[in-house]
mmCIF file as gemmi writes it, N, C-alpha and C atoms, coordinates in Angstrom:
data_model
loop_
_atom_site.group_PDB
_atom_site.id
_atom_site.type_symbol
_atom_site.label_atom_id
_atom_site.label_alt_id
_atom_site.label_comp_id
_atom_site.label_asym_id
_atom_site.label_entity_id
_atom_site.label_seq_id
_atom_site.pdbx_PDB_ins_code
_atom_site.Cartn_x
_atom_site.Cartn_y
_atom_site.Cartn_z
_atom_site.occupancy
_atom_site.B_iso_or_equiv
_atom_site.pdbx_formal_charge
_atom_site.auth_seq_id
_atom_site.auth_asym_id
_atom_site.pdbx_PDB_model_num
ATOM 1 N N . UNK Axp A 1 ? -93.532 140.341 77.491 1 0 ? 1 A 1
ATOM 2 C CA . UNK Axp A 1 ? -94.671 139.471 77.709 1 0 ? 1 A 1
ATOM 3 C C . UNK Axp A 1 ? -94.267 138.046 78.033 1 0 ? 1 A 1
ATOM 4 N N . UNK Axp A 2 ? -93.032 137.693 77.808 1 0 ? 2 A 1
ATOM 5 C CA . UNK Axp A 2 ? -92.589 136.351 78.157 1 0 ? 2 A 1
ATOM 6 C C . UNK Axp A 2 ? -92.38 136.223 79.659 1 0 ? 2 A 1
ATOM 7 N N . UNK Axp A 3 ? -92.324 137.33 80.373 1 0 ? 3 A 1
ATOM 8 C CA . UNK Axp A 3 ? -92.139 137.296 81.822 1 0 ? 3 A 1
ATOM 9 C C . UNK Axp A 3 ? -93.332 137.873 82.568 1 0 ? 3 A 1
ATOM 10 N N . UNK Axp A 4 ? -93.989 138.848 81.995 1 0 ? 4 A 1
ATOM 11 C CA . UNK Axp A 4 ? -95.054 139.571 82.673 1 0 ? 4 A 1
ATOM 12 C C . UNK Axp A 4 ? -96.406 139.178 82.1 1 0 ? 4 A 1
ATOM 13 N N . UNK Axp A 5 ? -96.972 138.099 82.615 1 0 ? 5 A 1
ATOM 14 C CA . UNK Axp A 5 ? -98.276 137.627 82.16 1 0 ? 5 A 1
ATOM 15 C C . UNK Axp A 5 ? -98.89 136.805 83.289 1 0 ? 5 A 1
ATOM 16 N N . UNK Axp A 6 ? -100.14 136.43 83.114 1 0 ? 6 A 1
ATOM 17 C CA . UNK Axp A 6 ? -100.743 135.522 84.088 1 0 ? 6 A 1
ATOM 18 C C . UNK Axp A 6 ? -101.538 134.457 83.347 1 0 ? 6 A 1
ATOM 19 N N . UNK Axp A 7 ? -101.738 133.353 84.028 1 0 ? 7 A 1
ATOM 20 C CA . UNK Axp A 7 ? -102.468 132.227 83.452 1 0 ? 7 A 1
ATOM 21 C C . UNK Axp A 7 ? -103.835 132.138 84.123 1 0 ? 7 A 1
ATOM 22 N N . UNK Axp A 8 ? -104.85 131.837 83.323 1 0 ? 8 A 1
ATOM 23 C CA . UNK Axp A 8 ? -106.191 131.593 83.84 1 0 ? 8 A 1
ATOM 24 C C . UNK Axp A 8 ? -106.81 130.473 83.024 1 0 ? 8 A 1
ATOM 25 N N . UNK Axp A 9 ? -107.11 129.368 83.675 1 0 ? 9 A 1
ATOM 26 C CA . UNK Axp A 9 ? -107.715 128.208 83.024 1 0 ? 9 A 1
ATOM 27 C C . UNK Axp A 9 ? -106.891 127.736 81.83 1 0 ? 9 A 1
ATOM 28 N N . UNK Axp A 10 ? -105.566 127.734 82.005 1 0 ? 10 A 1
ATOM 29 C CA . UNK Axp A 10 ? -104.665 127.238 80.975 1 0 ? 10 A 1
ATOM 30 C C . UNK Axp A 10 ? -104.341 128.212 79.857 1 0 ? 10 A 1
ATOM 31 N N . UNK Axp A 11 ? -104.881 129.422 79.918 1 0 ? 11 A 1
ATOM 32 C CA . UNK Axp A 11 ? -104.604 130.432 78.879 1 0 ? 11 A 1
ATOM 33 C C . UNK Axp A 11 ? -103.767 131.561 79.468 1 0 ? 11 A 1
ATOM 34 N N . UNK Axp A 12 ? -102.736 131.974 78.715 1 0 ? 12 A 1
ATOM 35 C CA . UNK Axp A 12 ? -101.888 133.076 79.146 1 0 ? 12 A 1
ATOM 36 C C . UNK Axp A 12 ? -102.45 134.418 78.717 1 0 ? 12 A 1
ATOM 37 N N . UNK Axp A 13 ? -102.354 135.404 79.608 1 0 ? 13 A 1
ATOM 38 C CA . UNK Axp A 13 ? -102.823 136.754 79.318 1 0 ? 13 A 1
ATOM 39 C C . UNK Axp A 13 ? -101.674 137.735 79.501 1 0 ? 13 A 1
ATOM 40 N N . UNK Axp A 14 ? -101.433 138.544 78.499 1 0 ? 14 A 1
ATOM 41 C CA . UNK Axp A 14 ? -100.362 139.538 78.513 1 0 ? 14 A 1
ATOM 42 C C . UNK Axp A 14 ? -100.704 140.688 79.446 1 0 ? 14 A 1
ATOM 43 N N . UNK Axp A 15 ? -99.673 141.337 79.972 1 0 ? 15 A 1
ATOM 44 C CA . UNK Axp A 15 ? -99.889 142.558 80.74 1 0 ? 15 A 1
ATOM 45 C C . UNK Axp A 15 ? -100.026 143.778 79.83 1 0 ? 15 A 1
ATOM 46 N N . UNK Axp A 16 ? -99.726 143.613 78.529 1 0 ? 16 A 1
ATOM 47 C CA . UNK Axp A 16 ? -99.838 144.719 77.576 1 0 ? 16 A 1
ATOM 48 C C . UNK Axp A 16 ? -101.262 144.766 77.029 1 0 ? 16 A 1
ATOM 49 N N . UNK Axp A 17 ? -101.899 145.907 77.174 1 0 ? 17 A 1
ATOM 50 C CA . UNK Axp A 17 ? -103.28 146.086 76.738 1 0 ? 17 A 1
ATOM 51 C C . UNK Axp A 17 ? -103.299 146.835 75.41 1 0 ? 17 A 1
ATOM 52 N N . UNK Axp A 18 ? -104.069 146.317 74.469 1 0 ? 18 A 1
ATOM 53 C CA . UNK Axp A 18 ? -104.251 146.983 73.177 1 0 ? 18 A 1
ATOM 54 C C . UNK Axp A 18 ? -105.305 148.075 73.366 1 0 ? 18 A 1
ATOM 55 N N . UNK Axp A 19 ? -104.949 149.344 73.205 1 0 ? 19 A 1
ATOM 56 C CA . UNK Axp A 19 ? -105.922 150.424 73.431 1 0 ? 19 A 1
ATOM 57 C C . UNK Axp A 19 ? -107.083 150.409 72.429 1 0 ? 19 A 1
ATOM 58 N N . UNK Axp A 20 ? -106.908 149.715 71.321 1 0 ? 20 A 1
ATOM 59 C CA . UNK Axp A 20 ? -108 149.636 70.337 1 0 ? 20 A 1
ATOM 60 C C . UNK Axp A 20 ? -109.101 148.689 70.797 1 0 ? 20 A 1
ATOM 61 N N . UNK Axp A 21 ? -108.739 147.663 71.549 1 0 ? 21 A 1
ATOM 62 C CA . UNK Axp A 21 ? -109.715 146.659 71.984 1 0 ? 21 A 1
ATOM 63 C C . UNK Axp A 21 ? -109.947 146.677 73.491 1 0 ? 21 A 1
ATOM 64 N N . UNK Axp A 22 ? -109.036 147.327 74.223 1 0 ? 22 A 1
ATOM 65 C CA . UNK Axp A 22 ? -109.035 147.352 75.683 1 0 ? 22 A 1
ATOM 66 C C . UNK Axp A 22 ? -108.871 145.957 76.279 1 0 ? 22 A 1
ATOM 67 N N . UNK Axp A 23 ? -108.227 145.06 75.528 1 0 ? 23 A 1
ATOM 68 C CA . UNK Axp A 23 ? -107.968 143.697 75.969 1 0 ? 23 A 1
ATOM 69 C C . UNK Axp A 23 ? -106.47 143.406 75.846 1 0 ? 23 A 1
ATOM 70 N N . UNK Axp A 24 ? -106.005 142.373 76.572 1 0 ? 24 A 1
ATOM 71 C CA . UNK Axp A 24 ? -104.593 141.995 76.422 1 0 ? 24 A 1
ATOM 72 C C . UNK Axp A 24 ? -104.273 141.596 74.984 1 0 ? 24 A 1
ATOM 73 N N . UNK Axp A 25 ? -103.064 141.911 74.545 1 0 ? 25 A 1
ATOM 74 C CA . UNK Axp A 25 ? -102.673 141.543 73.186 1 0 ? 25 A 1
ATOM 75 C C . UNK Axp A 25 ? -102.629 140.024 73.053 1 0 ? 25 A 1
ATOM 76 N N . UNK Axp A 26 ? -102.885 139.548 71.839 1 0 ? 26 A 1
ATOM 77 C CA . UNK Axp A 26 ? -102.92 138.105 71.59 1 0 ? 26 A 1
ATOM 78 C C . UNK Axp A 26 ? -102.166 137.781 70.307 1 0 ? 26 A 1
ATOM 79 N N . UNK Axp A 27 ? -100.851 137.79 70.402 1 0 ? 27 A 1
ATOM 80 C CA . UNK Axp A 27 ? -100.022 137.372 69.275 1 0 ? 27 A 1
ATOM 81 C C . UNK Axp A 27 ? -98.736 136.78 69.826 1 0 ? 27 A 1
ATOM 82 N N . UNK Axp A 28 ? -97.863 136.34 68.949 1 0 ? 28 A 1
ATOM 83 C CA . UNK Axp A 28 ? -96.672 135.61 69.39 1 0 ? 28 A 1
ATOM 84 C C . UNK Axp A 28 ? -95.485 136.497 69.754 1 0 ? 28 A 1
ATOM 85 N N . UNK Axp A 29 ? -95.616 137.802 69.667 1 0 ? 29 A 1
ATOM 86 C CA . UNK Axp A 29 ? -94.515 138.699 70.021 1 0 ? 29 A 1
ATOM 87 C C . UNK Axp A 29 ? -94.262 138.649 71.528 1 0 ? 29 A 1
ATOM 88 N N . UNK Axp A 30 ? -93.01 138.392 71.912 1 0 ? 30 A 1
ATOM 89 C CA . UNK Axp A 30 ? -92.648 138.252 73.325 1 0 ? 30 A 1
ATOM 90 C C . UNK Axp A 30 ? -91.955 139.489 73.871 1 0 ? 30 A 1
ATOM 91 N N . UNK Axp A 31 ? -91.172 140.182 73.026 1 0 ? 31 A 1
ATOM 92 C CA . UNK Axp A 31 ? -90.384 141.31 73.51 1 0 ? 31 A 1
ATOM 93 C C . UNK Axp A 31 ? -90.002 142.217 72.346 1 0 ? 31 A 1
ATOM 94 N N . UNK Axp A 32 ? -89.934 143.515 72.623 1 0 ? 32 A 1
ATOM 95 C CA . UNK Axp A 32 ? -89.448 144.486 71.643 1 0 ? 32 A 1
ATOM 96 C C . UNK Axp A 32 ? -88.489 145.429 72.358 1 0 ? 32 A 1
ATOM 97 N N . UNK Axp A 33 ? -87.337 145.666 71.749 1 0 ? 33 A 1
ATOM 98 C CA . UNK Axp A 33 ? -86.372 146.634 72.258 1 0 ? 33 A 1
ATOM 99 C C . UNK Axp A 33 ? -86.192 147.718 71.209 1 0 ? 33 A 1
ATOM 100 N N . UNK Axp A 34 ? -86.236 148.964 71.642 1 0 ? 34 A 1
ATOM 101 C CA . UNK Axp A 34 ? -86.025 150.103 70.74 1 0 ? 34 A 1
ATOM 102 C C . UNK Axp A 34 ? -84.858 150.915 71.274 1 0 ? 34 A 1
ATOM 103 N N . UNK Axp A 35 ? -83.968 151.313 70.378 1 0 ? 35 A 1
ATOM 104 C CA . UNK Axp A 35 ? -82.841 152.186 70.734 1 0 ? 35 A 1
ATOM 105 C C . UNK Axp A 35 ? -83.083 153.549 70.093 1 0 ? 35 A 1
ATOM 106 N N . UNK Axp A 36 ? -82.999 154.583 70.904 1 0 ? 36 A 1
ATOM 107 C CA . UNK Axp A 36 ? -83.154 155.95 70.409 1 0 ? 36 A 1
ATOM 108 C C . UNK Axp A 36 ? -82.228 156.858 71.211 1 0 ? 36 A 1
ATOM 109 N N . UNK Axp A 37 ? -81.833 157.957 70.616 1 0 ? 37 A 1
ATOM 110 C CA . UNK Axp A 37 ? -80.983 158.911 71.342 1 0 ? 37 A 1
ATOM 111 C C . UNK Axp A 37 ? -81.818 160.019 71.979 1 0 ? 37 A 1
ATOM 112 N N . UNK Axp A 38 ? -83.12 159.897 71.931 1 0 ? 38 A 1
ATOM 113 C CA . UNK Axp A 38 ? -84.001 160.926 72.501 1 0 ? 38 A 1
ATOM 114 C C . UNK Axp A 38 ? -84.119 160.782 74.017 1 0 ? 38 A 1
ATOM 115 N N . UNK Axp A 39 ? -84.718 159.675 74.491 1 0 ? 39 A 1
ATOM 116 C CA . UNK Axp A 39 ? -84.876 159.443 75.926 1 0 ? 39 A 1
ATOM 117 C C . UNK Axp A 39 ? -85.314 158.004 76.163 1 0 ? 39 A 1
ATOM 118 N N . UNK Axp A 40 ? -85.13 157.559 77.387 1 0 ? 40 A 1
ATOM 119 C CA . UNK Axp A 40 ? -85.594 156.217 77.761 1 0 ? 40 A 1
ATOM 120 C C . UNK Axp A 40 ? -87.113 156.134 77.67 1 0 ? 40 A 1
ATOM 121 N N . UNK Axp A 41 ? -87.781 157.214 78.053 1 0 ? 41 A 1
ATOM 122 C CA . UNK Axp A 41 ? -89.25 157.224 78.008 1 0 ? 41 A 1
ATOM 123 C C . UNK Axp A 41 ? -89.744 157.054 76.571 1 0 ? 41 A 1
ATOM 124 N N . UNK Axp A 42 ? -89.09 157.717 75.632 1 0 ? 42 A 1
ATOM 125 C CA . UNK Axp A 42 ? -89.478 157.591 74.221 1 0 ? 42 A 1
ATOM 126 C C . UNK Axp A 42 ? -89.235 156.164 73.733 1 0 ? 42 A 1
ATOM 127 N N . UNK Axp A 43 ? -88.091 155.584 74.079 1 0 ? 43 A 1
ATOM 128 C CA . UNK Axp A 43 ? -87.785 154.211 73.67 1 0 ? 43 A 1
ATOM 129 C C . UNK Axp A 43 ? -88.828 153.25 74.227 1 0 ? 43 A 1
ATOM 130 N N . UNK Axp A 44 ? -89.193 153.436 75.492 1 0 ? 44 A 1
ATOM 131 C CA . UNK Axp A 44 ? -90.192 152.568 76.119 1 0 ? 44 A 1
ATOM 132 C C . UNK Axp A 44 ? -91.557 152.724 75.45 1 0 ? 44 A 1
ATOM 133 N N . UNK Axp A 45 ? -91.958 153.947 75.168 1 0 ? 45 A 1
ATOM 134 C CA . UNK Axp A 45 ? -93.251 154.18 74.51 1 0 ? 45 A 1
ATOM 135 C C . UNK Axp A 45 ? -93.271 153.559 73.117 1 0 ? 45 A 1
ATOM 136 N N . UNK Axp A 46 ? -92.183 153.692 72.376 1 0 ? 46 A 1
ATOM 137 C CA . UNK Axp A 46 ? -92.117 153.096 71.04 1 0 ? 46 A 1
ATOM 138 C C . UNK Axp A 46 ? -92.127 151.573 71.106 1 0 ? 46 A 1
ATOM 139 N N . UNK Axp A 47 ? -91.411 151.011 72.066 1 0 ? 47 A 1
ATOM 140 C CA . UNK Axp A 47 ? -91.395 149.55 72.21 1 0 ? 47 A 1
ATOM 141 C C . UNK Axp A 47 ? -92.787 149.031 72.545 1 0 ? 47 A 1
ATOM 142 N N . UNK Axp A 48 ? -93.51 149.731 73.41 1 0 ? 48 A 1
ATOM 143 C CA . UNK Axp A 48 ? -94.877 149.329 73.74 1 0 ? 48 A 1
ATOM 144 C C . UNK Axp A 48 ? -95.78 149.442 72.517 1 0 ? 48 A 1
ATOM 145 N N . UNK Axp A 49 ? -95.63 150.497 71.748 1 0 ? 49 A 1
ATOM 146 C CA . UNK Axp A 49 ? -96.41 150.659 70.517 1 0 ? 49 A 1
ATOM 147 C C . UNK Axp A 49 ? -96.168 149.494 69.567 1 0 ? 49 A 1
ATOM 148 N N . UNK Axp A 50 ? -94.903 149.144 69.359 1 0 ? 50 A 1
ATOM 149 C CA . UNK Axp A 50 ? -94.564 148.041 68.461 1 0 ? 50 A 1
ATOM 150 C C . UNK Axp A 50 ? -95.088 146.719 69.008 1 0 ? 50 A 1
ATOM 151 N N . UNK Axp A 51 ? -95.05 146.553 70.325 1 0 ? 51 A 1
ATOM 152 C CA . UNK Axp A 51 ? -95.583 145.345 70.958 1 0 ? 51 A 1
ATOM 153 C C . UNK Axp A 51 ? -97.082 145.218 70.681 1 0 ? 51 A 1
ATOM 154 N N . UNK Axp A 52 ? -97.801 146.299 70.815 1 0 ? 52 A 1
ATOM 155 C CA . UNK Axp A 52 ? -99.244 146.285 70.554 1 0 ? 52 A 1
ATOM 156 C C . UNK Axp A 52 ? -99.518 145.975 69.087 1 0 ? 52 A 1
ATOM 157 N N . UNK Axp A 53 ? -98.73 146.536 68.189 1 0 ? 53 A 1
ATOM 158 C CA . UNK Axp A 53 ? -98.949 146.314 66.758 1 0 ? 53 A 1
ATOM 159 C C . UNK Axp A 53 ? -98.675 144.879 66.324 1 0 ? 53 A 1
ATOM 160 N N . UNK Axp A 54 ? -97.815 144.188 67.061 1 0 ? 54 A 1
ATOM 161 C CA . UNK Axp A 54 ? -97.52 142.792 66.733 1 0 ? 54 A 1
ATOM 162 C C . UNK Axp A 54 ? -96.307 142.661 65.829 1 0 ? 54 A 1
ATOM 163 N N . UNK Axp A 55 ? -95.895 141.413 65.564 1 0 ? 55 A 1
ATOM 164 C CA . UNK Axp A 55 ? -94.64 141.196 64.834 1 0 ? 55 A 1
ATOM 165 C C . UNK Axp A 55 ? -94.64 141.739 63.408 1 0 ? 55 A 1
ATOM 166 N N . UNK Axp A 56 ? -95.694 141.556 62.671 1 0 ? 56 A 1
ATOM 167 C CA . UNK Axp A 56 ? -95.716 141.993 61.268 1 0 ? 56 A 1
ATOM 168 C C . UNK Axp A 56 ? -95.882 143.522 61.166 1 0 ? 56 A 1
ATOM 169 N N . UNK Axp A 57 ? -96.951 144.027 61.753 1 0 ? 57 A 1
ATOM 170 C CA . UNK Axp A 57 ? -97.231 145.464 61.641 1 0 ? 57 A 1
ATOM 171 C C . UNK Axp A 57 ? -96.244 146.301 62.45 1 0 ? 57 A 1
ATOM 172 N N . UNK Axp A 58 ? -95.749 145.744 63.556 1 0 ? 58 A 1
ATOM 173 C CA . UNK Axp A 58 ? -94.733 146.449 64.334 1 0 ? 58 A 1
ATOM 174 C C . UNK Axp A 58 ? -93.451 146.638 63.547 1 0 ? 58 A 1
ATOM 175 N N . UNK Axp A 59 ? -93.02 145.582 62.849 1 0 ? 59 A 1
ATOM 176 C CA . UNK Axp A 59 ? -91.815 145.678 62.019 1 0 ? 59 A 1
ATOM 177 C C . UNK Axp A 59 ? -92.027 146.655 60.868 1 0 ? 59 A 1
ATOM 178 N N . UNK Axp A 60 ? -93.2 146.61 60.251 1 0 ? 60 A 1
ATOM 179 C CA . UNK Axp A 60 ? -93.508 147.563 59.171 1 0 ? 60 A 1
ATOM 180 C C . UNK Axp A 60 ? -93.455 149.003 59.683 1 0 ? 60 A 1
ATOM 181 N N . UNK Axp A 61 ? -94.056 149.242 60.859 1 0 ? 61 A 1
ATOM 182 C CA . UNK Axp A 61 ? -94.054 150.574 61.461 1 0 ? 61 A 1
ATOM 183 C C . UNK Axp A 61 ? -92.626 151.022 61.763 1 0 ? 61 A 1
ATOM 184 N N . UNK Axp A 62 ? -91.843 150.123 62.36 1 0 ? 62 A 1
ATOM 185 C CA . UNK Axp A 62 ? -90.449 150.453 62.699 1 0 ? 62 A 1
ATOM 186 C C . UNK Axp A 62 ? -89.654 150.825 61.447 1 0 ? 62 A 1
ATOM 187 N N . UNK Axp A 63 ? -89.825 150.065 60.385 1 0 ? 63 A 1
ATOM 188 C CA . UNK Axp A 63 ? -89.109 150.376 59.142 1 0 ? 63 A 1
ATOM 189 C C . UNK Axp A 63 ? -89.601 151.673 58.524 1 0 ? 63 A 1
ATOM 190 N N . UNK Axp A 64 ? -90.907 151.881 58.529 1 0 ? 64 A 1
ATOM 191 C CA . UNK Axp A 64 ? -91.483 153.097 57.948 1 0 ? 64 A 1
ATOM 192 C C . UNK Axp A 64 ? -90.986 154.35 58.682 1 0 ? 64 A 1
ATOM 193 N N . UNK Axp A 65 ? -90.832 154.24 60.01 1 0 ? 65 A 1
ATOM 194 C CA . UNK Axp A 65 ? -90.421 155.388 60.818 1 0 ? 65 A 1
ATOM 195 C C . UNK Axp A 65 ? -88.935 155.379 61.164 1 0 ? 65 A 1
ATOM 196 N N . UNK Axp A 66 ? -88.198 154.484 60.501 1 0 ? 66 A 1
ATOM 197 C CA . UNK Axp A 66 ? -86.744 154.407 60.654 1 0 ? 66 A 1
ATOM 198 C C . UNK Axp A 66 ? -86.314 154.263 62.117 1 0 ? 66 A 1
ATOM 199 N N . UNK Axp A 67 ? -86.966 153.32 62.801 1 0 ? 67 A 1
ATOM 200 C CA . UNK Axp A 67 ? -86.642 153.042 64.199 1 0 ? 67 A 1
ATOM 201 C C . UNK Axp A 67 ? -85.642 151.899 64.29 1 0 ? 67 A 1
ATOM 202 N N . UNK Axp A 68 ? -84.795 151.943 65.298 1 0 ? 68 A 1
ATOM 203 C CA . UNK Axp A 68 ? -83.91 150.814 65.613 1 0 ? 68 A 1
ATOM 204 C C . UNK Axp A 68 ? -84.69 149.903 66.559 1 0 ? 68 A 1
ATOM 205 N N . UNK Axp A 69 ? -85.176 148.78 66.036 1 0 ? 69 A 1
ATOM 206 C CA . UNK Axp A 69 ? -86.027 147.898 66.835 1 0 ? 69 A 1
ATOM 207 C C . UNK Axp A 69 ? -85.613 146.441 66.668 1 0 ? 69 A 1
ATOM 208 N N . UNK Axp A 70 ? -85.678 145.719 67.783 1 0 ? 70 A 1
ATOM 209 C CA . UNK Axp A 70 ? -85.329 144.302 67.855 1 0 ? 70 A 1
ATOM 210 C C . UNK Axp A 70 ? -86.543 143.559 68.417 1 0 ? 70 A 1
ATOM 211 N N . UNK Axp A 71 ? -86.996 142.537 67.703 1 0 ? 71 A 1
ATOM 212 C CA . UNK Axp A 71 ? -88.202 141.801 68.055 1 0 ? 71 A 1
ATOM 213 C C . UNK Axp A 71 ? -87.846 140.356 68.412 1 0 ? 71 A 1
ATOM 214 N N . UNK Axp A 72 ? -88.442 139.847 69.477 1 0 ? 72 A 1
ATOM 215 C CA . UNK Axp A 72 ? -88.341 138.432 69.831 1 0 ? 72 A 1
ATOM 216 C C . UNK Axp A 72 ? -89.76 137.883 69.849 1 0 ? 72 A 1
ATOM 217 N N . UNK Axp A 73 ? -89.981 136.78 69.173 1 0 ? 73 A 1
ATOM 218 C CA . UNK Axp A 73 ? -91.325 136.207 69.102 1 0 ? 73 A 1
ATOM 219 C C . UNK Axp A 73 ? -91.267 134.683 69.186 1 0 ? 73 A 1
ATOM 220 N N . UNK Axp A 74 ? -92.397 134.127 69.583 1 0 ? 74 A 1
ATOM 221 C CA . UNK Axp A 74 ? -92.541 132.675 69.68 1 0 ? 74 A 1
ATOM 222 C C . UNK Axp A 74 ? -92.868 132.12 68.3 1 0 ? 74 A 1
ATOM 223 N N . UNK Axp A 75 ? -92.193 131.051 67.921 1 0 ? 75 A 1
ATOM 224 C CA . UNK Axp A 75 ? -92.521 130.372 66.67 1 0 ? 75 A 1
ATOM 225 C C . UNK Axp A 75 ? -92.127 128.909 66.807 1 0 ? 75 A 1
ATOM 226 N N . UNK Axp A 76 ? -93.092 128.05 66.618 1 0 ? 76 A 1
ATOM 227 C CA . UNK Axp A 76 ? -92.867 126.604 66.628 1 0 ? 76 A 1
ATOM 228 C C . UNK Axp A 76 ? -92.119 126.141 67.874 1 0 ? 76 A 1
ATOM 229 N N . UNK Axp A 77 ? -92.552 126.611 69.032 1 0 ? 77 A 1
ATOM 230 C CA . UNK Axp A 77 ? -91.996 126.158 70.291 1 0 ? 77 A 1
ATOM 231 C C . UNK Axp A 77 ? -90.667 126.751 70.707 1 0 ? 77 A 1
ATOM 232 N N . UNK Axp A 78 ? -90.162 127.733 69.97 1 0 ? 78 A 1
ATOM 233 C CA . UNK Axp A 78 ? -88.914 128.379 70.358 1 0 ? 78 A 1
ATOM 234 C C . UNK Axp A 78 ? -89.009 129.884 70.108 1 0 ? 78 A 1
ATOM 235 N N . UNK Axp A 79 ? -87.996 130.585 70.568 1 0 ? 79 A 1
ATOM 236 C CA . UNK Axp A 79 ? -87.937 132.026 70.323 1 0 ? 79 A 1
ATOM 237 C C . UNK Axp A 79 ? -87.184 132.29 69.024 1 0 ? 79 A 1
ATOM 238 N N . UNK Axp A 80 ? -87.711 133.203 68.224 1 0 ? 80 A 1
ATOM 239 C CA . UNK Axp A 80 ? -87.083 133.665 66.989 1 0 ? 80 A 1
ATOM 240 C C . UNK Axp A 80 ? -86.879 135.176 67.136 1 0 ? 80 A 1
ATOM 241 N N . UNK Axp A 81 ? -86.077 135.743 66.243 1 0 ? 81 A 1
ATOM 242 C CA . UNK Axp A 81 ? -85.841 137.181 66.308 1 0 ? 81 A 1
ATOM 243 C C . UNK Axp A 81 ? -85.897 137.811 64.929 1 0 ? 81 A 1
ATOM 244 N N . UNK Axp A 82 ? -86.22 139.091 64.942 1 0 ? 82 A 1
ATOM 245 C CA . UNK Axp A 82 ? -86.154 139.882 63.714 1 0 ? 82 A 1
ATOM 246 C C . UNK Axp A 82 ? -85.705 141.291 64.094 1 0 ? 82 A 1
ATOM 247 N N . UNK Axp A 83 ? -85.221 142.007 63.097 1 0 ? 83 A 1
ATOM 248 C CA . UNK Axp A 83 ? -84.652 143.337 63.299 1 0 ? 83 A 1
ATOM 249 C C . UNK Axp A 83 ? -85.211 144.293 62.261 1 0 ? 83 A 1
ATOM 250 N N . UNK Axp A 84 ? -85.442 145.539 62.669 1 0 ? 84 A 1
ATOM 251 C CA . UNK Axp A 84 ? -85.78 146.566 61.688 1 0 ? 84 A 1
ATOM 252 C C . UNK Axp A 84 ? -84.531 146.848 60.858 1 0 ? 84 A 1
ATOM 253 N N . UNK Axp A 85 ? -84.733 147.469 59.71 1 0 ? 85 A 1
ATOM 254 C CA . UNK Axp A 85 ? -83.61 147.806 58.831 1 0 ? 85 A 1
ATOM 255 C C . UNK Axp A 85 ? -82.581 148.698 59.533 1 0 ? 85 A 1
ATOM 256 N N . UNK Axp A 86 ? -83.071 149.69 60.287 1 0 ? 86 A 1
ATOM 257 C CA . UNK Axp A 86 ? -82.156 150.596 60.998 1 0 ? 86 A 1
ATOM 258 C C . UNK Axp A 86 ? -81.367 149.862 62.075 1 0 ? 86 A 1
ATOM 259 N N . UNK Axp A 87 ? -81.994 148.894 62.721 1 0 ? 87 A 1
ATOM 260 C CA . UNK Axp A 87 ? -81.3 148.122 63.753 1 0 ? 87 A 1
ATOM 261 C C . UNK Axp A 87 ? -80.214 147.267 63.105 1 0 ? 87 A 1
ATOM 262 N N . UNK Axp A 88 ? -80.514 146.669 61.968 1 0 ? 88 A 1
ATOM 263 C CA . UNK Axp A 88 ? -79.501 145.869 61.273 1 0 ? 88 A 1
ATOM 264 C C . UNK Axp A 88 ? -78.297 146.73 60.909 1 0 ? 88 A 1
ATOM 265 N N . UNK Axp A 89 ? -78.538 147.927 60.404 1 0 ? 89 A 1
ATOM 266 C CA . UNK Axp A 89 ? -77.437 148.847 60.085 1 0 ? 89 A 1
ATOM 267 C C . UNK Axp A 89 ? -76.661 149.23 61.346 1 0 ? 89 A 1
ATOM 268 N N . UNK Axp A 90 ? -77.357 149.439 62.449 1 0 ? 90 A 1
ATOM 269 C CA . UNK Axp A 90 ? -76.733 149.788 63.713 1 0 ? 90 A 1
ATOM 270 C C . UNK Axp A 90 ? -75.827 148.661 64.211 1 0 ? 90 A 1
ATOM 271 N N . UNK Axp A 91 ? -76.306 147.446 64.12 1 0 ? 91 A 1
ATOM 272 C CA . UNK Axp A 91 ? -75.548 146.276 64.565 1 0 ? 91 A 1
ATOM 273 C C . UNK Axp A 91 ? -74.303 146.078 63.701 1 0 ? 91 A 1
ATOM 274 N N . UNK Axp A 92 ? -74.44 146.272 62.396 1 0 ? 92 A 1
ATOM 275 C CA . UNK Axp A 92 ? -73.315 146.078 61.48 1 0 ? 92 A 1
ATOM 276 C C . UNK Axp A 92 ? -72.202 147.081 61.711 1 0 ? 92 A 1
ATOM 277 N N . UNK Axp A 93 ? -72.588 148.267 62.164 1 0 ? 93 A 1
ATOM 278 C CA . UNK Axp A 93 ? -71.593 149.322 62.399 1 0 ? 93 A 1
ATOM 279 C C . UNK Axp A 93 ? -71.135 149.214 63.806 1 0 ? 93 A 1
């Protein structure tokens, strides 16, 4: 979402649509990366799911389902990052 969005009257709109509201997502999450050994399509679908859920609920979902996920989000004018527990273990090894 940090690259794929459009501006209208000074407001940014994400290209990611929340299926619950049928509107663009509105939170500070900029990017999610998921690593899986299943397929690229599965990784992409999971990353989109986590993007829709947002930084807090996406991280909770990733941890609950033992996903390797990396989150980048906007905070106080800069990019911050967080990792699911499985991703942290993956990085350490």
